[in-house]
The first five atom37 places (N, CA, C, CB, O) and aatype in JSON, in Angstrom:
{
  "aatype": [12, 14, 10, 16, 14, 5, 5, 0, 6, 6, 13, 17, 15, 4, 0, 3, 4, 3, 7, 2, 7, 11, 12, 16, 9, 11, 6, 10, 11, 0, 0, 12, 16, 16, 11, 18, 2, 0, 2, 10, 15, 3, 0, 3, 19, 0, 11, 9, 13, 4, 3, 9, 3, 11, 15, 7, 3, 15, 19, 9, 16, 11, 6, 6, 13, 12, 3, 6, 12, 19, 2, 11, 19, 15, 1, 15, 3, 7, 10, 4, 11, 10, 13, 11, 6, 13, 3, 19, 15, 7, 3, 7, 5, 10, 15, 11, 0, 6, 19, 7, 11, 10, 10, 0, 1, 13, 13, 11, 6, 1, 3, 14, 6, 6, 9, 10, 6, 6, 13, 10, 5, 18, 0, 3, 16, 15, 11, 3, 7, 19, 9, 16, 18, 6, 6, 13, 6, 0, 13, 13, 1],
  "atom_mask": [
    [1, 1, 1, 1, 1],
    [1, 1, 1, 1, 1],
    [1, 1, 1, 1, 1],
    [1, 1, 1, 1, 1],
    [1, 1, 1, 1, 1],
    [1, 1, 1, 1, 1],
    [1, 1, 1, 1, 1],
    [1, 1, 1, 1, 1],
    [1, 1, 1, 1, 1],
    [1, 1, 1, 1, 1],
    [1, 1, 1, 1, 1],
    [1, 1, 1, 1, 1],
    [1, 1, 1, 1, 1],
    [1, 1, 1, 1, 1],
    [1, 1, 1, 1, 1],
    [1, 1, 1, 1, 1],
    [1, 1, 1, 1, 1],
    [1, 1, 1, 1, 1],
    [1, 1, 1, 0, 1],
    [1, 1, 1, 1, 1],
    [1, 1, 1, 0, 1],
    [1, 1, 1, 1, 1],
    [1, 1, 1, 1, 1],
    [1, 1, 1, 1, 1],
    [1, 1, 1, 1, 1],
    [1, 1, 1, 1, 1],
    [1, 1, 1, 1, 1],
    [1, 1, 1, 1, 1],
    [1, 1, 1, 1, 1],
    [1, 1, 1, 1, 1],
    [1, 1, 1, 1, 1],
    [1, 1, 1, 1, 1],
    [1, 1, 1, 1, 1],
    [1, 1, 1, 1, 1],
    [1, 1, 1, 1, 1],
    [1, 1, 1, 1, 1],
    [1, 1, 1, 1, 1],
    [1, 1, 1, 1, 1],
    [1, 1, 1, 1, 1],
    [1, 1, 1, 1, 1],
    [1, 1, 1, 1, 1],
    [1, 1, 1, 1, 1],
    [1, 1, 1, 1, 1],
    [1, 1, 1, 1, 1],
    [1, 1, 1, 1, 1],
    [1, 1, 1, 1, 1],
    [1, 1, 1, 1, 1],
    [1, 1, 1, 1, 1],
    [1, 1, 1, 1, 1],
    [1, 1, 1, 1, 1],
    [1, 1, 1, 1, 1],
    [1, 1, 1, 1, 1],
    [1, 1, 1, 1, 1],
    [1, 1, 1, 1, 1],
    [1, 1, 1, 1, 1],
    [1, 1, 1, 0, 1],
    [1, 1, 1, 1, 1],
    [1, 1, 1, 1, 1],
    [1, 1, 1, 1, 1],
    [1, 1, 1, 1, 1],
    [1, 1, 1, 1, 1],
    [1, 1, 1, 1, 1],
    [1, 1, 1, 1, 1],
    [1, 1, 1, 1, 1],
    [1, 1, 1, 1, 1],
    [1, 1, 1, 1, 1],
    [1, 1, 1, 1, 1],
    [1, 1, 1, 1, 1],
    [1, 1, 1, 1, 1],
    [1, 1, 1, 1, 1],
    [1, 1, 1, 1, 1],
    [1, 1, 1, 1, 1],
    [1, 1, 1, 1, 1],
    [1, 1, 1, 1, 1],
    [1, 1, 1, 1, 1],
    [1, 1, 1, 1, 1],
    [1, 1, 1, 1, 1],
    [1, 1, 1, 0, 1],
    [1, 1, 1, 1, 1],
    [1, 1, 1, 1, 1],
    [1, 1, 1, 1, 1],
    [1, 1, 1, 1, 1],
    [1, 1, 1, 1, 1],
    [1, 1, 1, 1, 1],
    [1, 1, 1, 1, 1],
    [1, 1, 1, 1, 1],
    [1, 1, 1, 1, 1],
    [1, 1, 1, 1, 1],
    [1, 1, 1, 1, 1],
    [1, 1, 1, 0, 1],
    [1, 1, 1, 1, 1],
    [1, 1, 1, 0, 1],
    [1, 1, 1, 1, 1],
    [1, 1, 1, 1, 1],
    [1, 1, 1, 1, 1],
    [1, 1, 1, 1, 1],
    [1, 1, 1, 1, 1],
    [1, 1, 1, 1, 1],
    [1, 1, 1, 1, 1],
    [1, 1, 1, 0, 1],
    [1, 1, 1, 1, 1],
    [1, 1, 1, 1, 1],
    [1, 1, 1, 1, 1],
    [1, 1, 1, 1, 1],
    [1, 1, 1, 1, 1],
    [1, 1, 1, 1, 1],
    [1, 1, 1, 1, 1],
    [1, 1, 1, 1, 1],
    [1, 1, 1, 1, 1],
    [1, 1, 1, 1, 1],
    [1, 1, 1, 1, 1],
    [1, 1, 1, 1, 1],
    [1, 1, 1, 1, 1],
    [1, 1, 1, 1, 1],
    [1, 1, 1, 1, 1],
    [1, 1, 1, 1, 1],
    [1, 1, 1, 1, 1],
    [1, 1, 1, 1, 1],
    [1, 1, 1, 1, 1],
    [1, 1, 1, 1, 1],
    [1, 1, 1, 1, 1],
    [1, 1, 1, 1, 1],
    [1, 1, 1, 1, 1],
    [1, 1, 1, 1, 1],
    [1, 1, 1, 1, 1],
    [1, 1, 1, 1, 1],
    [1, 1, 1, 1, 1],
    [1, 1, 1, 1, 1],
    [1, 1, 1, 0, 1],
    [1, 1, 1, 1, 1],
    [1, 1, 1, 1, 1],
    [1, 1, 1, 1, 1],
    [1, 1, 1, 1, 1],
    [1, 1, 1, 1, 1],
    [1, 1, 1, 1, 1],
    [1, 1, 1, 1, 1],
    [1, 1, 1, 1, 1],
    [1, 1, 1, 1, 1],
    [1, 1, 1, 1, 1],
    [1, 1, 1, 1, 1],
    [1, 1, 1, 1, 1]
  ],
  "atom_positions": [
    [[-4.65, -0.37, -7.76], [-5.94, -0.48, -8.38], [-6.78, -1.51, -7.66], [-5.79, -0.83, -9.86], [-6.79, -2.67, -8.07]],
    [[-7.48, -1.13, -6.61], [-8.32, -2.08, -5.89], [-9.41, -2.64, -6.79], [-8.93, -1.41, -4.66], [-9.99, -1.93, -7.6]],
    [[-9.67, -3.92, -6.63], [-10.69, -4.59, -7.42], [-11.71, -5.24, -6.48], [-10.07, -5.65, -8.37], [-11.41, -5.51, -5.32]],
    [[-12.9, -5.48, -7.0], [-13.85, -6.27, -6.24], [-13.34, -7.71, -6.25], [-15.32, -6.17, -6.83], [-12.53, -8.06, -7.1]],
    [[-13.8, -8.54, -5.32], [-13.38, -9.95, -5.34], [-13.65, -10.62, -6.69], [-14.08, -10.71, -4.23], [-12.83, -11.4, -7.17]],
    [[-14.79, -10.33, -7.28], [-15.13, -10.93, -8.57], [-14.17, -10.46, -9.66], [-16.58, -10.59, -8.96], [-13.7, -11.27, -10.46]],
    [[-13.87, -9.17, -9.71], [-12.93, -8.64, -10.7], [-11.55, -9.26, -10.5], [-12.84, -7.11, -10.61], [-10.87, -9.59, -11.47]],
    [[-11.13, -9.4, -9.25], [-9.82, -9.99, -8.96], [-9.77, -11.44, -9.44], [-9.52, -9.92, -7.44], [-8.77, -11.86, -10.02]],
    [[-10.84, -12.19, -9.2], [-10.91, -13.59, -9.67], [-10.84, -13.66, -11.19], [-12.21, -14.28, -9.17], [-10.13, -14.5, -11.75]],
    [[-11.57, -12.77, -11.86], [-11.56, -12.74, -13.32], [-10.17, -12.42, -13.86], [-12.58, -11.71, -13.85], [-9.7, -13.05, -14.8]],
    [[-9.53, -11.43, -13.25], [-8.2, -11.07, -13.7], [-7.24, -12.23, -13.46], [-7.7, -9.79, -12.97], [-6.43, -12.56, -14.33]],
    [[-7.33, -12.85, -12.27], [-6.45, -13.97, -11.95], [-6.61, -15.1, -12.98], [-6.74, -14.51, -10.53], [-5.62, -15.66, -13.45]],
    [[-7.84, -15.41, -13.33], [-8.1, -16.47, -14.32], [-7.47, -16.14, -15.66], [-9.6, -16.69, -14.49], [-6.95, -17.01, -16.35]],
    [[-7.53, -14.88, -16.01], [-6.94, -14.43, -17.27], [-5.41, -14.48, -17.2], [-7.41, -13.0, -17.61], [-4.75, -14.85, -18.18]],
    [[-4.85, -14.11, -16.06], [-3.39, -14.0, -15.93], [-2.71, -15.34, -15.73], [-3.06, -13.1, -14.77], [-1.67, -15.61, -16.34]],
    [[-3.27, -16.18, -14.89], [-2.65, -17.48, -14.6], [-3.07, -18.47, -15.68], [-3.05, -18.01, -13.18], [-3.78, -19.44, -15.41]],
    [[-2.61, -18.22, -16.9], [-3.09, -18.98, -18.06], [-2.67, -20.45, -18.02], [-2.58, -18.35, -19.32], [-3.35, -21.29, -18.61]],
    [[-1.57, -20.79, -17.35], [-1.17, -22.2, -17.28], [-1.78, -22.91, -16.08], [0.34, -22.32, -17.24], [-1.6, -24.11, -15.91]],
    [[-2.51, -22.16, -15.24], [-3.23, -22.74, -14.12], [-2.37, -23.32, -13.01], [0.0, 0.0, 0.0], [-2.83, -24.18, -12.26]],
    [[-1.14, -22.86, -12.89], [-0.25, -23.41, -11.86], [-0.36, -22.68, -10.52], [1.18, -23.35, -12.34], [0.37, -23.01, -9.58]],
    [[-1.25, -21.71, -10.42], [-1.44, -21.0, -9.16], [-0.43, -19.91, -8.9], [0.0, 0.0, 0.0], [-0.38, -19.35, -7.81]],
    [[0.38, -19.61, -9.91], [1.39, -18.56, -9.78], [1.37, -17.7, -11.03], [2.8, -19.16, -9.53], [1.11, -18.19, -12.14]],
    [[1.65, -16.42, -10.84], [1.68, -15.49, -11.97], [3.1, -14.97, -12.14], [0.68, -14.32, -11.76], [3.72, -14.5, -11.19]],
    [[3.6, -15.06, -13.36], [4.92, -14.52, -13.67], [4.75, -13.09, -14.15], [5.66, -15.38, -14.73], [3.64, -12.62, -14.39]],
    [[5.85, -12.41, -14.3], [5.8, -11.04, -14.79], [5.27, -11.0, -16.23], [7.21, -10.38, -14.72], [4.57, -10.06, -16.61]],
    [[5.61, -12.02, -17.02], [5.12, -12.09, -18.41], [3.61, -12.3, -18.42], [5.82, -13.23, -19.19], [2.9, -11.69, -19.22]],
    [[3.12, -13.15, -17.52], [1.67, -13.38, -17.44], [0.94, -12.11, -17.01], [1.36, -14.53, -16.47], [-0.14, -11.81, -17.51]],
    [[1.54, -11.38, -16.06], [0.93, -10.13, -15.61], [0.81, -9.14, -16.76], [1.74, -9.52, -14.45], [-0.24, -8.54, -16.97]],
    [[1.9, -8.97, -17.49], [1.88, -8.01, -18.6], [0.87, -8.43, -19.67], [3.28, -7.88, -19.22], [0.13, -7.59, -20.18]],
    [[0.84, -9.72, -20.0], [-0.11, -10.2, -21.02], [-1.55, -9.97, -20.56], [0.13, -11.69, -21.32], [-2.39, -9.57, -21.36]],
    [[-1.84, -10.24, -19.28], [-3.19, -10.06, -18.78], [-3.59, -8.59, -18.75], [-3.32, -10.66, -17.38], [-4.73, -8.25, -19.07]],
    [[-2.67, -7.74, -18.37], [-2.99, -6.3, -18.33], [-3.26, -5.79, -19.74], [-1.84, -5.5, -17.68], [-4.13, -4.95, -19.95]],
    [[-2.51, -6.3, -20.7], [-2.71, -5.9, -22.09], [-4.04, -6.43, -22.6], [-1.55, -6.41, -22.97], [-4.8, -5.71, -23.25]],
    [[-4.34, -7.7, -22.3], [-5.56, -8.34, -22.77], [-6.79, -7.78, -22.07], [-5.48, -9.84, -22.56], [-7.76, -7.38, -22.72]],
    [[-6.76, -7.77, -20.75], [-7.95, -7.42, -19.95], [-8.23, -5.93, -19.93], [-7.78, -7.92, -18.52], [-9.38, -5.5, -20.0]],
    [[-7.17, -5.13, -19.84], [-7.36, -3.68, -19.69], [-6.83, -2.88, -20.87], [-6.7, -3.21, -18.44], [-6.85, -1.65, -20.84]],
    [[-6.36, -3.56, -21.88], [-5.78, -2.88, -23.03], [-4.71, -1.88, -22.61], [-6.88, -2.17, -23.84], [-4.56, -0.81, -23.2]],
    [[-3.97, -2.24, -21.56], [-2.95, -1.35, -21.01], [-1.69, -1.4, -21.86], [-2.61, -1.74, -19.55], [-1.24, -2.47, -22.27]],
    [[-1.15, -0.25, -22.12], [0.09, -0.15, -22.87], [1.17, 0.33, -21.91], [-0.05, 0.81, -24.11], [1.54, 1.5, -21.91]],
    [[1.66, -0.58, -21.09], [2.62, -0.24, -20.05], [4.04, -0.59, -20.48], [2.28, -0.94, -18.75], [4.27, -1.57, -21.19]],
    [[4.97, 0.21, -20.02], [6.37, -0.1, -20.29], [6.78, -1.29, -19.42], [7.29, 1.14, -20.0], [6.1, -1.62, -18.45]],
    [[7.88, -1.91, -19.77], [8.39, -3.02, -18.97], [8.7, -2.56, -17.56], [9.65, -3.63, -19.62], [8.51, -3.31, -16.6]],
    [[9.19, -1.33, -17.41], [9.5, -0.79, -16.08], [8.24, -0.63, -15.25], [10.22, 0.57, -16.21], [8.25, -0.92, -14.05]],
    [[7.14, -0.16, -15.87], [5.87, -0.02, -15.15], [5.35, -1.38, -14.69], [4.82, 0.68, -16.03], [4.91, -1.53, -13.55]],
    [[5.42, -2.37, -15.57], [4.95, -3.71, -15.22], [5.83, -4.28, -14.11], [4.98, -4.64, -16.47], [5.32, -4.93, -13.19]],
    [[7.13, -4.05, -14.19], [8.04, -4.55, -13.16], [7.72, -3.93, -11.8], [9.5, -4.25, -13.54], [7.76, -4.63, -10.78]],
    [[7.41, -2.65, -11.77], [7.06, -1.99, -10.51], [5.78, -2.58, -9.92], [6.9, -0.47, -10.71], [5.73, -2.89, -8.73]],
    [[4.77, -2.74, -10.75], [3.51, -3.33, -10.3], [3.76, -4.74, -9.78], [2.47, -3.35, -11.44], [3.27, -5.11, -8.71]],
    [[4.53, -5.51, -10.53], [4.83, -6.89, -10.14], [5.53, -6.93, -8.78], [5.7, -7.58, -11.21], [5.15, -7.7, -7.9]],
    [[6.54, -6.11, -8.61], [7.3, -6.09, -7.35], [6.44, -5.63, -6.18], [8.52, -5.18, -7.47], [6.61, -6.11, -5.06]],
    [[5.51, -4.71, -6.43], [4.61, -4.25, -5.37], [3.7, -5.38, -4.89], [3.77, -3.07, -5.86], [3.35, -5.43, -3.71]],
    [[3.32, -6.27, -5.79], [2.42, -7.37, -5.44], [3.18, -8.57, -4.88], [1.6, -7.79, -6.66], [2.69, -9.25, -3.99]],
    [[4.38, -8.82, -5.41], [5.18, -9.99, -4.99], [5.86, -9.71, -3.66], [6.24, -10.34, -6.07], [7.06, -9.43, -3.6]],
    [[5.09, -9.78, -2.6], [5.6, -9.45, -1.25], [6.69, -10.41, -0.79], [4.46, -9.47, -0.24], [7.57, -10.01, -0.03]],
    [[6.66, -11.66, -1.24], [7.66, -12.63, -0.8], [8.99, -12.46, -1.53], [7.13, -14.05, -1.01], [10.02, -12.95, -1.08]],
    [[8.96, -11.76, -2.66], [10.19, -11.53, -3.41], [10.72, -12.75, -4.12], [0.0, 0.0, 0.0], [11.91, -12.82, -4.43]],
    [[9.85, -13.74, -4.38], [10.31, -14.98, -5.01], [10.11, -14.99, -6.53], [9.58, -16.16, -4.4], [10.22, -16.04, -7.17]],
    [[9.83, -13.84, -7.09], [9.68, -13.64, -8.54], [8.45, -14.31, -9.15], [10.89, -14.15, -9.23], [8.38, -14.5, -10.37]],
    [[7.49, -14.67, -8.32], [6.18, -15.11, -8.79], [5.14, -14.53, -7.83], [6.07, -16.68, -8.87], [5.42, -14.29, -6.66]],
    [[3.96, -14.3, -8.36], [2.86, -13.8, -7.52], [1.91, -14.96, -7.28], [2.12, -12.58, -8.2], [1.39, -15.56, -8.22]],
    [[1.7, -15.28, -6.02], [0.72, -16.3, -5.68], [-0.67, -15.68, -5.71], [1.02, -16.94, -4.3], [-0.81, -14.46, -5.67]],
    [[-1.67, -16.53, -5.76], [-3.04, -16.02, -5.76], [-3.3, -15.27, -4.45], [-4.06, -17.17, -5.94], [-3.99, -14.24, -4.45]],
    [[-2.76, -15.77, -3.35], [-2.95, -15.11, -2.06], [-2.35, -13.7, -2.07], [-2.31, -15.95, -0.93], [-2.98, -12.75, -1.6]],
    [[-1.12, -13.56, -2.6], [-0.49, -12.24, -2.68], [-1.33, -11.3, -3.55], [0.95, -12.34, -3.24], [-1.54, -10.14, -3.22]],
    [[-1.8, -11.84, -4.67], [-2.58, -11.04, -5.6], [-3.88, -10.56, -4.96], [-2.89, -11.84, -6.86], [-4.2, -9.37, -5.01]],
    [[-4.62, -11.49, -4.37], [-5.89, -11.13, -3.75], [-5.69, -10.17, -2.59], [-6.63, -12.39, -3.27], [-6.48, -9.24, -2.4]],
    [[-4.64, -10.38, -1.82], [-4.36, -9.48, -0.71], [-4.14, -8.06, -1.21], [-3.14, -9.97, 0.09], [-4.66, -7.1, -0.64]],
    [[-3.37, -7.93, -2.26], [-3.06, -6.61, -2.8], [-4.27, -5.98, -3.49], [-1.89, -6.71, -3.79], [-4.54, -4.79, -3.32]],
    [[-4.99, -6.75, -4.27], [-6.08, -6.2, -5.08], [-7.38, -6.0, -4.31], [-6.33, -7.1, -6.24], [-8.11, -5.05, -4.6]],
    [[-7.67, -6.86, -3.36], [-8.96, -6.78, -2.66], [-8.8, -6.2, -1.26], [-9.6, -8.16, -2.58], [-9.54, -5.31, -0.87]],
    [[-7.83, -6.7, -0.51], [-7.7, -6.31, 0.89], [-7.02, -4.96, 1.07], [-6.93, -7.35, 1.64], [-7.14, -4.35, 2.14]],
    [[-6.32, -4.49, 0.07], [-5.63, -3.2, 0.18], [-6.61, -2.07, 0.46], [-4.85, -2.91, -1.1], [-6.28, -1.11, 1.15]],
    [[-7.81, -2.2, -0.06], [-8.83, -1.17, 0.16], [-9.12, -1.04, 1.65], [-10.12, -1.51, -0.61], [-9.2, 0.08, 2.17]],
    [[-9.29, -2.17, 2.34], [-9.6, -2.08, 3.76], [-8.42, -1.53, 4.55], [-10.0, -3.45, 4.3], [-8.63, -0.81, 5.53]],
    [[-7.19, -1.84, 4.15], [-6.02, -1.27, 4.82], [-5.99, 0.24, 4.61], [-4.7, -1.91, 4.3], [-5.72, 1.0, 5.55]],
    [[-6.27, 0.66, 3.41], [-6.27, 2.08, 3.09], [-7.37, 2.8, 3.88], [-6.46, 2.3, 1.58], [-7.15, 3.9, 4.39]],
    [[-8.53, 2.18, 3.96], [-9.63, 2.77, 4.75], [-9.23, 2.89, 6.21], [-10.9, 1.92, 4.62], [-9.52, 3.9, 6.86]],
    [[-8.56, 1.86, 6.72], [-8.12, 1.87, 8.12], [-7.12, 2.99, 8.38], [0.0, 0.0, 0.0], [-7.2, 3.65, 9.41]],
    [[-6.2, 3.2, 7.46], [-5.23, 4.29, 7.61], [-5.94, 5.64, 7.59], [-4.18, 4.24, 6.49], [-5.6, 6.53, 8.37]],
    [[-6.91, 5.76, 6.71], [-7.65, 7.02, 6.61], [-8.4, 7.3, 7.92], [-8.65, 6.97, 5.43], [-8.38, 8.43, 8.41]],
    [[-9.04, 6.29, 8.48], [-9.78, 6.46, 9.74], [-8.82, 6.82, 10.86], [-10.56, 5.19, 10.09], [-9.11, 7.7, 11.68]],
    [[-7.68, 6.15, 10.91], [-6.69, 6.42, 11.95], [-6.18, 7.86, 11.84], [-5.51, 5.42, 11.84], [-6.07, 8.56, 12.84]],
    [[-5.88, 8.28, 10.62], [-5.41, 9.64, 10.39], [-6.44, 10.65, 10.87], [-5.1, 9.86, 8.9], [-6.11, 11.6, 11.59]],
    [[-7.69, 10.44, 10.48], [-8.75, 11.37, 10.87], [-8.98, 11.39, 12.38], [-10.06, 11.0, 10.16], [-9.27, 12.44, 12.95]],
    [[-8.83, 10.23, 13.01], [-9.01, 10.16, 14.46], [-8.0, 11.04, 15.19], [-8.89, 8.71, 14.93], [-8.33, 11.68, 16.18]],
    [[-6.77, 11.06, 14.7], [-5.73, 11.83, 15.38], [-5.57, 13.25, 14.84], [-4.42, 11.1, 15.26], [-4.86, 14.06, 15.43]],
    [[-6.22, 13.55, 13.73], [-6.21, 14.91, 13.2], [-7.3, 15.71, 13.93], [-6.45, 14.93, 11.64], [-8.31, 16.1, 13.34]],
    [[-7.07, 15.95, 15.23], [-8.08, 16.61, 16.07], [-8.41, 18.01, 15.58], [-7.6, 16.68, 17.49], [-9.55, 18.46, 15.72]],
    [[-7.45, 18.69, 15.01], [-7.71, 20.05, 14.53], [-8.55, 20.02, 13.25], [-6.38, 20.79, 14.27], [-9.16, 21.03, 12.88]],
    [[-8.57, 18.87, 12.56], [-9.36, 18.75, 11.34], [-8.8, 19.5, 10.16], [0.0, 0.0, 0.0], [-9.52, 19.79, 9.21]],
    [[-7.51, 19.82, 10.2], [-6.91, 20.6, 9.11], [-6.28, 19.75, 8.01], [-5.87, 21.52, 9.67], [-5.66, 20.29, 7.09]],
    [[-6.45, 18.43, 8.08], [-5.92, 17.57, 7.03], [-4.45, 17.26, 7.15], [0.0, 0.0, 0.0], [-3.84, 16.75, 6.22]],
    [[-3.88, 17.56, 8.3], [-2.47, 17.23, 8.54], [-2.29, 16.96, 10.02], [-1.52, 18.38, 8.06], [-3.06, 17.43, 10.86]],
    [[-1.27, 16.18, 10.32], [-0.98, 15.87, 11.72], [0.18, 16.74, 12.19], [-0.65, 14.36, 11.89], [1.27, 16.74, 11.61]],
    [[-0.08, 17.47, 13.26], [0.99, 18.27, 13.87], [1.91, 17.32, 14.64], [0.4, 19.38, 14.82], [1.61, 16.13, 14.78]],
    [[3.01, 17.84, 15.11], [3.95, 17.03, 15.89], [3.25, 16.48, 17.13], [5.19, 17.88, 16.29], [3.48, 15.32, 17.5]],
    [[2.42, 17.27, 17.78], [1.69, 16.82, 18.99], [0.7, 15.71, 18.64], [0.95, 18.01, 19.64], [0.58, 14.74, 19.37]],
    [[-0.01, 15.87, 17.51], [-0.97, 14.85, 17.1], [-0.27, 13.53, 16.75], [-1.79, 15.34, 15.89], [-0.75, 12.46, 17.11]],
    [[0.87, 13.63, 16.06], [1.65, 12.44, 15.74], [2.14, 11.77, 17.02], [2.85, 12.79, 14.83], [2.14, 10.55, 17.14]],
    [[2.56, 12.59, 17.98], [3.02, 12.06, 19.26], [1.95, 11.24, 19.97], [0.0, 0.0, 0.0], [2.25, 10.19, 20.53]],
    [[0.72, 11.72, 19.95], [-0.38, 10.99, 20.58], [-0.66, 9.67, 19.85], [-1.66, 11.85, 20.6], [-0.92, 8.65, 20.48]],
    [[-0.6, 9.71, 18.53], [-0.82, 8.5, 17.73], [0.26, 7.46, 18.05], [-0.81, 8.84, 16.23], [-0.06, 6.3, 18.3]],
    [[1.5, 7.87, 18.05], [2.6, 6.94, 18.3], [2.59, 6.4, 19.73], [3.93, 7.62, 18.03], [2.95, 5.25, 19.97]],
    [[2.17, 7.24, 20.68], [2.11, 6.8, 22.08], [1.14, 5.63, 22.24], [1.68, 7.98, 22.99], [1.34, 4.77, 23.09]],
    [[0.09, 5.62, 21.43], [-0.88, 4.53, 21.51], [-0.28, 3.19, 21.08], [-2.11, 4.84, 20.65], [-0.59, 2.15, 21.65]],
    [[0.6, 3.23, 20.08], [1.1, 1.99, 19.5], [2.5, 1.59, 19.95], [1.09, 2.1, 18.03], [2.89, 0.43, 19.8]],
    [[3.27, 2.52, 20.48], [4.65, 2.22, 20.87], [4.86, 2.54, 22.34], [5.65, 3.03, 20.0], [5.63, 3.43, 22.69]],
    [[4.18, 1.81, 23.19], [4.24, 2.08, 24.63], [5.58, 1.69, 25.25], [3.13, 1.33, 25.34], [5.96, 2.24, 26.28]],
    [[6.28, 0.75, 24.63], [7.53, 0.26, 25.22], [8.74, 1.12, 24.87], [7.77, -1.15, 24.77], [9.81, 0.91, 25.44]],
    [[8.61, 2.07, 23.98], [9.74, 2.92, 23.58], [9.55, 4.34, 24.06], [9.91, 2.9, 22.06], [8.43, 4.78, 24.34]],
    [[10.65, 5.06, 24.16], [10.63, 6.46, 24.54], [9.82, 7.25, 23.5], [12.08, 7.04, 24.68], [10.2, 7.26, 22.32]],
    [[8.74, 7.9, 23.9], [7.87, 8.59, 22.94], [8.59, 9.66, 22.11], [6.72, 9.24, 23.67], [8.32, 9.8, 20.92]],
    [[9.48, 10.39, 22.73], [10.2, 11.44, 22.0], [11.13, 10.84, 20.94], [11.01, 12.31, 22.97], [11.25, 11.38, 19.84]],
    [[11.77, 9.74, 21.28], [12.69, 9.07, 20.34], [11.94, 8.55, 19.11], [13.43, 7.91, 21.03], [12.36, 8.76, 17.97]],
    [[10.83, 7.88, 19.37], [10.05, 7.32, 18.26], [9.41, 8.43, 17.43], [8.96, 6.36, 18.79], [9.29, 8.3, 16.21]],
    [[9.01, 9.51, 18.06], [8.43, 10.65, 17.35], [9.44, 11.25, 16.38], [7.94, 11.72, 18.34], [9.12, 11.47, 15.21]],
    [[10.63, 11.5, 16.85], [11.66, 12.08, 15.98], [12.01, 11.14, 14.83], [12.92, 12.42, 16.79], [12.21, 11.58, 13.7]],
    [[12.08, 9.85, 15.13], [12.4, 8.86, 14.1], [11.28, 8.82, 13.05], [12.6, 7.46, 14.74], [11.55, 8.79, 11.85]],
    [[10.03, 8.82, 13.5], [8.89, 8.79, 12.59], [8.89, 10.03, 11.7], [7.58, 8.7, 13.37], [8.73, 9.93, 10.49]],
    [[9.06, 11.2, 12.31], [9.05, 12.44, 11.54], [10.18, 12.5, 10.52], [9.14, 13.64, 12.48], [10.02, 13.02, 9.42]],
    [[11.33, 11.95, 10.89], [12.47, 11.95, 9.98], [12.13, 11.22, 8.68], [13.68, 11.28, 10.66], [12.53, 11.66, 7.6]],
    [[11.4, 10.11, 8.78], [11.08, 9.33, 7.59], [9.75, 9.69, 6.95], [11.07, 7.87, 7.95], [9.62, 9.65, 5.72]],
    [[8.76, 10.05, 7.74], [7.42, 10.3, 7.2], [7.23, 11.71, 6.66], [6.39, 10.03, 8.25], [6.51, 11.9, 5.68]],
    [[7.86, 12.7, 7.28], [7.68, 14.09, 6.86], [8.62, 14.38, 5.69], [7.95, 15.08, 8.04], [9.65, 15.05, 5.85]],
    [[8.26, 13.87, 4.52], [9.14, 14.0, 3.35], [9.27, 15.44, 2.87], [8.62, 13.14, 2.22], [10.27, 15.79, 2.24]],
    [[8.28, 16.28, 3.16], [8.36, 17.69, 2.74], [9.16, 18.52, 3.74], [6.96, 18.28, 2.58], [9.52, 19.67, 3.46]],
    [[9.45, 17.94, 4.9], [10.23, 18.59, 5.97], [9.61, 19.92, 6.42], [11.66, 18.83, 5.49], [10.32, 20.88, 6.72]],
    [[8.26, 19.95, 6.45], [7.58, 21.17, 6.89], [7.05, 21.07, 8.32], [6.44, 21.49, 5.95], [6.37, 21.97, 8.8]],
    [[7.37, 19.96, 9.01], [6.98, 19.81, 10.4], [5.59, 19.26, 10.66], [0.0, 0.0, 0.0], [5.18, 19.13, 11.81]],
    [[4.85, 18.93, 9.59], [3.54, 18.3, 9.72], [3.47, 17.12, 8.76], [2.4, 19.33, 9.42], [4.23, 17.03, 7.79]],
    [[2.55, 16.21, 9.05], [2.38, 15.02, 8.21], [1.04, 15.14, 7.5], [2.45, 13.71, 9.06], [-0.02, 15.17, 8.13]],
    [[1.09, 15.2, 6.18], [-0.15, 15.2, 5.39], [-0.63, 13.76, 5.28], [0.07, 15.84, 3.97], [0.11, 12.82, 5.6]],
    [[-1.86, 13.58, 4.83], [-2.37, 12.21, 4.66], [-1.53, 11.46, 3.63], [-3.86, 12.23, 4.24], [-1.26, 10.27, 3.81]],
    [[-1.12, 12.13, 2.58], [-0.32, 11.48, 1.54], [1.0, 10.96, 2.11], [-0.04, 12.46, 0.38], [1.42, 9.85, 1.8]],
    [[1.64, 11.77, 2.96], [2.88, 11.34, 3.6], [2.62, 10.17, 4.56], [3.53, 12.53, 4.36], [3.4, 9.23, 4.62]],
    [[1.52, 10.25, 5.28], [1.14, 9.22, 6.24], [0.92, 7.9, 5.52], [-0.13, 9.64, 7.01], [1.45, 6.86, 5.93]],
    [[0.15, 7.94, 4.46], [-0.16, 6.73, 3.7], [1.11, 6.17, 3.05], [-1.23, 7.02, 2.63], [1.34, 4.96, 3.07]],
    [[1.91, 7.03, 2.47], [3.15, 6.58, 1.81], [4.08, 5.9, 2.81], [3.87, 7.76, 1.14], [4.75, 4.93, 2.47]],
    [[4.14, 6.41, 4.03], [5.01, 5.82, 5.05], [4.59, 4.39, 5.36], [4.98, 6.67, 6.33], [5.44, 3.52, 5.57]],
    [[3.29, 4.13, 5.39], [2.79, 2.8, 5.76], [2.62, 1.86, 4.59], [1.48, 2.93, 6.46], [2.2, 0.72, 4.79]],
    [[2.94, 2.28, 3.39], [2.87, 1.39, 2.23], [4.02, 0.46, 2.19], [2.83, 2.17, 0.97], [4.11, -0.36, 1.27]]
  ]
}
């Protein structure tokens, strides 16, 4: 759920109620309930918390929070632009050849065929031989 910088600051102020610069899972759940009237299960809150807590130290710093809530939009936009740049056919999916060209740009030191097969093994979750944008984005998350 990308937020504007102002929305992210407002949410942070609501969540970090003790003002220690860190958000616990309990603070996250309370803020989501208060600010968004969200009725989330503990498992849903735990997933959201783990997605934001990149350091894995069981607290969310303001930097981690802002990075996830504000900067994620620009990362997502960048992935979309990259996908479209290499989707030369314009069909909304990357063929094996298109993926090969994309990978060749970023992995010059490795054997292109090896990295292509490795990428397809993990990214092509539908195993249909092409990469959709959803598969592409999920791979880089």
